[in-house]
N, C-alpha and C positions, 0 to 999 in steps of 0.2 A: 376505501383507501388502498393505495398501492403498497406492496411489500418492499422494504428497503433493507439491504444488507450492508452493514458498515464493516470494512476490512482494515485492520490496523497495519502499520508499517513495520519495518525491521526494527527489532529491539522494543517494539510496542506491544500492547495488549488491549483486549476489549474493554477493560476497566477505564481506559483513557477516554472513552466515548460518552461518559455519563452526562457531562454538560451539553454536548451536542445532541444527545438523545432527547434531553428535555426541551430543546428548541424544535425538535422534529416530530415529537410524539402526537401532535394534533393533526399532522398532515400525512403521516405514514404509519404502517405497522413496522416498527423498527426492530431489526435483529442485528446481533453481533456475536462474535465467537473468537476464541483464541486459536490462531494458527498453531500447528503442531510444534511443540517445544517452546512456546511463548506463553506468558501469563501463567495460568494454572494448568496448562496442558503439558504433559510429559511426552517425550519422544526418544526412542532408541535409534531413530533413523538419521542419516545425514540430511541436512537441509538442501532442498532444491526447489525450483519454481514448479516443477512437475508435482512434487509432494504437496506444496501449498495449493496449487490449482485443484488437486484431488481432494484436499481438505474442504475447499469451497464447494466442490461438486457434491461431496458427501453431506455437507451441512444443508444444502438446498434440497436434496432428496429426502434427508431425514426429517425435515420440517415441512415437506410437501409444498414447497414454494413453486409457483408457476411463473417463470421468467421474472424474477424479482429485479427491481432497480438496484444498482450497485454504486456505492461510493467507496473508493479505495484510496487510502492515504499512502503515499510513497510506495513501498513494496506491495502494499495492499492493492494499489491500482495495477501494478505489474501482474499480480496474481490473477486479477480479473481478465486482463488482456490475454494472459497465457491460457486460461480456460476457454475464453471466447474463440481463440483460433482453432481449438479442437472440438468444442461442444457449444457452438454459437446458439443452439436452440435452448440452452439452459438459462440464458441471461436476458434481461431486458436491456435498458439503456445503461451505459457505463460512464461514470464520472470519476476521474482520477485527479489527484492533486499532488504535486511534488514527486512524481515517479521518476526515478533514475532509469532512463530507457536506452542510453548509450553506454555500452560496456566494451572495454578492451583491456589488455594487460596493464597499461599505465593507469587507467581509471580505477581499476581494481586495487592496484598498489596504493594509490592515493587514499582511497576510501578505507581500506583495511589498515593503513598506517595509523589511523586514529583510534583503532579498536583493540587496545591492549588492556585487559582487565587490571593488571597490576599497576600500570601507569595511571589509569583512570582513578583507581582507589587512592593513589598518592596525590595526584594533581587536581582531580575534580571530584572530591569526596561527596559533594551534594548530588552529582549525577549518579555516582555509584549507589548512594542511598536510595535515590529514586528508582533505579533499575531493580535494586534488591526488594523494594516494596511491591513491585508489580509482577515479578517473575519468581518462580520456584527456585531457579538456579540461573541467575543472570549471566554469570561468567561462562557457563556452558552454552547458553543461548548466544552470547557474543562470539565465542570461538567457532560455533557452527555457522554463524552468519559470515564470519571471515572466510571460511571454506566455500560457502555459497557464492560470495562475491568474486573470489578467485576463479571459481569455475565459470561464472558468467563472463569474466574477462577473457577466459581462455576458450570461448566458443559456445557456451551454453545459452547465451543471450538470444532473445528474439531478433530477427532481421526485419528490414523494411518490408520484405516480401511477406513475412509472417503477419505483420500489422495490416498489410494490404488484403488479407483474407478475412478480416473482421467486418461484417456488414452492420453490426449493431450501431445505433446512434451513440456517439461518444462525446464527452465533454472533457477535454484535457487541459488541466490548469497548472498554474505555478504561483507560489507566493511571491510578492514583489520584492521581498528581501531574502529569497532563498539563496543560500550560499553553497548548496550541494548540487543542485540541478540547474543546468543552463537553459536560458530561453531558447537558444538555437536548437538543442536536441529535442526540446519539447515541440517546437514548431516543425521540425523535421518529421517527427512521428505524427503530428497533427496532419501534415500533408500526405503521409503514407496511408493513414486510415481512410476508409471509404466514405464515412459519414461523420465527420468530426468538427467540433467547435472549440476554439481556444478561448480560455478566459484567464484573467489574472486576479489573484486575491490580494487586496490592499492591506497595508499595515500588518504584515505577517512575515515570519521567517520559517525555515524548514522544520525545526523541532515541533512536534505536534502541540505541546503546551503553549507555544508562541504563535499559534494561528489565531486569527480574528474569528472567534467562534460564531458570533452573531452574524457577521457578513457571510461566513461560510454556510451557515444554516439557511440564510436567505437565498444563496445561490443554489443550494441543493433543492430547496422547495421550487425555485424558479425553473430549474432544468429537469427535475425528475418527478415532480408531483403530477 
């Protein structure tokens, strides 16, 4: 069986993958981990895509994985692409879902405008409770994510030229009800990648718990097994 590494998204954690892992365990050797500052992982460093790509590189090397297959949700997909453009030899095929790939100051402003811990505790207490359950310090994680997104909007994001340097076979997807990531930006990056295949996940929205896990697992097995 092939090795498969699952990478969570922004404000996510590896514990969210338990249901998906159960669907995949007969077809892959499945691995997952918390990106720095997420879940049960502490971090004193500012968040950046370089940091997260380095987390992935370290995990692969520490576990002696040889070009594992990758599934990255949202920022997890971006993490894989970021590593691939610098160390393409470390990764096998890359499958992403719902990755925000177009960043500019306006996009960053819109996304970070939704990420105020005090307002979330007041207006969306169930979401605050969910984040509290999966992170050591969800408010710190959120505030660092805000800084990360602002920096992406101000020039730290990957360019089409960067995506064009990635030779790995890629499967770039979008949930049919995704309200955060546009179809156009996904298709634009699909066109920039050298060996990419676009797919759409039915009956799903952007938040990870609102994905169609059975259909997603079937796609992962179809594309990466």
